[in-house]
VOMIKOL-487123 format. One record per residue: residue in three letters; x, y, z of N, C-alpha, C in turn. Coordinates in steps of 0.2 Angstrom, whole numbers, padded with zeros to 4 digits, always signed. Example, Ala and Ser with C-alpha at 12.3 -4.5 7.8 and 13.67 -1.06 7.14 Angstrom:
VOMIKOL-487123
Ala+0066-0028+0039+0062-0022+0039+0066-0016+0039Ser+0064-0011+0035+0068-0005+0036+0064+0000+0039
This chain:
VOMIKOL-487123
Thr+0423-0325+0081+0425-0322+0089+0427-0319+0092Leu+0434-0322+0091+0440-0319+0095+0439-0312+0091Ala+0439-0312+0083+0440-0305+0080+0436-0299+0082Leu+0428-0304+0084+0423-0298+0089+0427-0294+0094Leu+0429-0299+0097+0433-0295+0106+0436-0292+0102Ala+0440-0290+0101+0444-0284+0097+0440-0278+0094Glu+0433-0278+0092+0429-0274+0091+0421-0272+0095Val+0421-0277+0100+0413-0274+0103+0414-0277+0111Pro+0414-0274+0114+0413-0277+0124+0410-0284+0121Tyr+0413-0287+0129+0411-0294+0129+0405-0294+0129Arg+0402-0290+0135+0395-0291+0136+0390-0289+0132Asp+0392-0285+0124+0389-0284+0119+0388-0289+0113Leu+0392-0291+0114+0393-0298+0110+0387-0304+0108Arg+0387-0304+0103+0381-0309+0102+0378-0315+0097Val+0375-0321+0098+0377-0325+0091+0377-0324+0086Val+0370-0319+0085+0368-0317+0076+0374-0314+0075Asp+0378-0310+0077+0386-0307+0078+0391-0313+0074Ile+0392-0316+0078+0397-0321+0078+0395-0326+0072Gly+0390-0325+0070+0389-0332+0065+0388-0326+0056Arg+0388-0321+0059+0388-0314+0052+0394-0314+0050Asn+0398-0312+0055+0405-0311+0057+0408-0318+0053Ala+0407-0324+0054+0410-0328+0049+0407-0335+0045Gly+0402-0329+0042+0397-0332+0036+0392-0336+0038Thr+0391-0336+0044+0385-0344+0045+0380-0343+0047Ser+0375-0348+0048+0369-0346+0055+0370-0344+0063Pro+0366-0344+0064+0366-0342+0074+0365-0351+0074Ala+0361-0354+0071+0360-0361+0072+0368-0366+0071Thr+0372-0364+0066+0376-0367+0063+0382-0365+0072Phe+0383-0359+0073+0385-0358+0079+0383-0363+0085Tyr+0376-0366+0090+0374-0367+0091+0376-0374+0091Gln+0378-0378+0086+0377-0382+0086+0386-0386+0089Tyr+0388-0380+0090+0393-0380+0095+0396-0380+0099Phe+0392-0374+0101+0392-0369+0105+0387-0371+0111Pro+0383-0369+0118+0376-0366+0120+0375-0358+0118Asp+0380-0354+0121+0380-0348+0122+0387-0345+0120Val+0385-0337+0119+0394-0335+0119+0398-0334+0124Glu+0396-0336+0128+0402-0339+0135+0405-0346+0134Ala+0403-0350+0133+0407-0357+0131+0411-0354+0124Ala+0409-0352+0120+0413-0351+0114+0420-0348+0118Val+0417-0342+0120+0424-0337+0122+0428-0343+0128Leu+0427-0346+0133+0429-0352+0136+0434-0356+0132Ala+0430-0359+0129+0434-0363+0123+0441-0362+0119Leu+0440-0353+0119+0447-0349+0117+0451-0348+0121Thr+0447-0346+0127+0452-0345+0131+0458-0351+0132Glu+0453-0356+0131+0457-0365+0135+0464-0363+0130Ala+0461-0363+0124+0467-0362+0117+0472-0359+0118Met+0469-0353+0121+0477-0348+0124+0480-0349+0127Val+0477-0351+0134+0476-0353+0140+0486-0362+0136Asp+0482-0365+0135+0487-0369+0132+0492-0368+0129Glu+0494-0364+0126+0498-0361+0123+0502-0357+0126Gly+0498-0353+0131+0502-0346+0134+0507-0350+0140Arg+0503-0354+0143+0506-0357+0148+0515-0356+0149Arg+0515-0363+0140+0520-0364+0143+0525-0359+0138Thr+0523-0356+0134+0528-0350+0131+0529-0345+0139Leu+0525-0343+0144+0527-0338+0150+0530-0342+0152Arg+0529-0350+0156+0537-0352+0157+0544-0353+0156Asp+0542-0355+0151+0549-0354+0146+0552-0349+0146Leu+0549-0344+0146+0552-0334+0147+0555-0336+0155Val+0554-0339+0160+0557-0341+0166+0561-0348+0165Thr+0559-0350+0164+0565-0356+0164+0571-0360+0157Glu+0567-0356+0153+0574-0358+0148+0581-0352+0149Pro+0580-0345+0151+0586-0342+0150+0592-0345+0157Asp+0600-0343+0153+0603-0342+0159+0603-0335+0163Trp+0600-0334+0166+0599-0329+0174+0606-0330+0178Glu+0610-0329+0174+0616-0327+0178+0617-0317+0172Ser+0615-0319+0169+0613-0310+0167+0607-0308+0168Pro+0606-0300+0169+0602-0297+0167+0599-0298+0163Glu+0598-0301+0156+0597-0301+0151+0588-0306+0150Ala+0591-0311+0154+0585-0315+0153+0577-0309+0162Ala+0581-0306+0165+0576-0301+0167+0573-0297+0162Arg+0576-0296+0159+0571-0291+0152+0567-0296+0146Ala+0571-0299+0146+0567-0304+0141+0561-0309+0144Leu+0560-0307+0151+0554-0310+0152+0550-0304+0154Ala+0553-0300+0156+0547-0293+0156+0546-0293+0148Asp+0550-0294+0143+0544-0291+0137+0541-0297+0132Gly+0544-0300+0136+0538-0309+0134+0531-0308+0135Phe+0530-0307+0143+0526-0305+0143+0522-0300+0142Leu+0523-0293+0143+0520-0285+0138+0520-0288+0130Ala+0522-0292+0128+0520-0293+0120+0515-0300+0120Phe+0516-0305+0126+0509-0311+0126+0502-0307+0129Phe+0504-0302+0134+0496-0297+0135+0494-0293+0130Glu+0501-0291+0126+0499-0286+0121+0493-0292+0112Glu+0498-0297+0111+0495-0300+0105+0487-0303+0109His+0485-0306+0117+0480-0309+0117+0476-0305+0122Gln+0478-0298+0122+0473-0292+0124+0467-0294+0124Ser+0463-0292+0119+0455-0293+0120+0453-0299+0125Leu+0456-0307+0124+0453-0312+0127+0457-0312+0132Leu+0460-0308+0135+0464-0310+0142+0459-0301+0145Arg+0457-0298+0144+0453-0292+0146+0447-0296+0148Val+0442-0299+0144+0437-0306+0146+0439-0310+0150Val+0444-0312+0152+0444-0317+0155+0445-0314+0163Asp+0449-0308+0164+0450-0305+0171+0441-0301+0172Leu+0439-0300+0168+0431-0295+0170+0428-0302+0176Val+0430-0306+0169+0423-0314+0171+0426-0318+0178Ala+0434-0319+0178+0437-0321+0181+0436-0318+0190Leu+0435-0309+0189+0433-0304+0194+0425-0305+0198Glu+0423-0309+0192+0414-0309+0192+0411-0315+0199Gly+0418-0318+0197+0418-0324+0201+0415-0331+0198Asp+0416-0329+0192+0416-0337+0187+0422-0341+0187Gln+0420-0347+0192+0427-0352+0193+0432-0355+0189Arg+0425-0355+0180+0431-0359+0177+0437-0354+0174Phe+0433-0346+0171+0438-0343+0171+0442-0342+0173Arg+0441-0341+0181+0446-0340+0186+0451-0347+0185Ala+0449-0351+0186+0456-0360+0184+0458-0357+0179Gln+0455-0353+0172+0460-0353+0165+0466-0350+0168Arg+0467-0343+0173+0470-0337+0175+0475-0342+0177Ile+0472-0346+0182+0478-0348+0188+0483-0352+0182Arg+0479-0359+0178+0484-0359+0174+0486-0355+0169Leu+0485-0351+0168+0491-0350+0164+0497-0343+0166Leu+0494-0343+0175+0502-0339+0178+0503-0346+0181Asn+0501-0350+0183+0504-0355+0189+0511-0357+0187Gly+0514-0361+0181+0518-0361+0181+0526-0355+0181Val+0523-0352+0179+0528-0345+0180+0529-0345+0188Phe+0522-0342+0190+0526-0343+0198+0527-0346+0200Leu+0529-0352+0200+0531-0363+0202+0539-0361+0200Ala+0540-0357+0193+0547-0356+0190+0552-0350+0193Leu+0548-0344+0194+0551-0341+0198+0553-0342+0204His+0546-0345+0210+0550-0349+0215+0555-0350+0218Glu+0556-0356+0210+0563-0358+0212+0567-0354+0211Leu+0569-0351+0207+0574-0343+0205+0574-0342+0212Ala+0568-0338+0216+0570-0333+0219+0571-0338+0225Tyr+0569-0345+0228+0573-0348+0230+0580-0349+0232Gln+0583-0352+0227+0592-0352+0224+0595-0344+0226Ala+0590-0340+0225+0595-0332+0227+0595-0332+0234His+0589-0336+0237+0585-0332+0246+0596-0337+0247Ser+0593-0344+0244+0598-0349+0248+0604-0346+0250Ala+0607-0341+0241+0614-0338+0241+0615-0333+0245Gly+0610-0332+0248+0609-0323+0252+0611-0318+0249Arg+0609-0319+0242+0611-0314+0235+0601-0310+0236Thr+0599-0310+0242+0592-0306+0243+0590-0302+0249Ala+0588-0295+0249+0588-0293+0256+0585-0297+0260Pro+0585-0296+0267+0584-0301+0273+0574-0297+0273Gly+0571-0303+0275+0564-0306+0273+0561-0303+0267Val+0566-0305+0263+0563-0307+0257+0561-0313+0251Glu+0556-0315+0256+0555-0326+0255+0554-0327+0248Pro+0555-0331+0247+0557-0335+0239+0546-0335+0239Gly+0544-0336+0241+0536-0337+0240+0534-0330+0240Gly+0535-0326+0243+0533-0319+0241+0534-0315+0237Ala+0541-0313+0234+0545-0314+0230+0541-0316+0222Ala+0540-0325+0223+0537-0327+0217+0529-0322+0215Ala+0524-0321+0221+0519-0320+0219+0520-0315+0218Val+0524-0309+0221+0523-0303+0217+0525-0301+0212Leu+0532-0302+0208+0533-0303+0202+0528-0307+0196Thr+0524-0311+0198+0519-0314+0194+0515-0311+0195Thr+0510-0306+0200+0507-0301+0197+0508-0296+0196Met+0515-0293+0196+0519-0286+0193+0516-0289+0185Leu+0519-0293+0182+0519-0297+0175+0513-0298+0173Ala+0508-0300+0177+0503-0299+0172+0499-0292+0173His+0499-0289+0179+0494-0283+0179+0496-0277+0176Val+0504-0277+0174+0507-0270+0171+0507-0274+0163Ser+0506-0279+0163+0505-0282+0154+0500-0279+0152Ala+0495-0283+0155+0486-0284+0154+0486-0275+0154His+0489-0271+0158+0487-0263+0156+0490-0256+0155Gln+0495-0261+0150+0501-0259+0145+0499-0252+0142Pro+0491-0252+0137+0488-0249+0134+0488-0242+0140Gly+0483-0243+0144+0483-0237+0149+0487-0236+0150Tyr+0495-0236+0153+0501-0231+0157+0503-0230+0149Glu+0505-0233+0144+0504-0229+0138+0500-0223+0137Ala+0498-0224+0138+0492-0219+0137+0494-0210+0142Trp+0494-0215+0149+0499-0208+0152+0505-0206+0153Gly+0505-0209+0147+0513-0208+0144+0521-0212+0148Val+0519-0218+0147+0524-0222+0151+0523-0225+0144Ala+0530-0225+0141+0532-0230+0137+0530-0236+0138Arg+0530-0240+0132+0533-0249+0134+0538-0249+0138Glu+0544-0246+0134+0549-0248+0138+0554-0245+0140Ala+0549-0241+0146+0550-0239+0153+0545-0245+0158Leu+0543-0246+0155+0538-0253+0158+0542-0259+0159Ala+0547-0258+0152+0552-0266+0152+0556-0268+0158Ala+0559-0259+0154+0565-0260+0158+0565-0258+0167Thr+0558-0259+0169+0557-0256+0176+0555-0262+0179Met+0553-0265+0176+0548-0272+0179+0555-0277+0178Ala+0559-0277+0174+0566-0280+0172+0569-0279+0178Ala+0571-0272+0182+0576-0271+0186+0572-0273+0194Val+0566-0275+0194+0562-0278+0201+0564-0287+0201Ile+0562-0290+0192+0564-0295+0193+0572-0297+0195Asp+0574-0296+0190+0584-0295+0193+0586-0294+0201Trp+0583-0290+0204+0584-0289+0209+0580-0293+0214Ser+0575-0295+0213+0573-0301+0217+0577-0312+0217Val+0576-0310+0210+0580-0317+0208+0587-0317+0207Arg+0593-0312+0207+0597-0312+0205+0601-0308+0213Gly+0597-0302+0215+0601-0301+0221+0603-0294+0217Ala+0604-0292+0210+0608-0288+0208+0603-0282+0207
């Protein structure tokens, strides 16, 4: 299913194609999943289980006294979204259509990042290192959204001539300013 998502639009994915690609029959597929959507949701849950720790650790593990932490966060997000592009594209599509199961998975993926960035922004705010009016919750929300949205649309930006390096460097600068006041 995951391999086919990289080649076939989600709405065109059929059980017969998944069975053929897996070297089995549709009947075998139906022993495990009632439909394509259930299979994609299972893939999403597995990706989110791994990804939420990976992405949160990009915020919680580095020493934020250095601007390299912000760059590692930007690079890590870009790499994660690039690796899981086909599945994350489906999550965004179905969540935007109102499916609460996929929306909940997207929230699970990004919630730890938001909370960790909120703590960093709070520390910077408390130390007086941020601009007046920049509140920790707002900073964390904007940074989380920026990281996810820019990372999800990286191929489109590259098609417009914006290199990955420029995306990473710019996101890192915004992150650094927001959480270190630098």
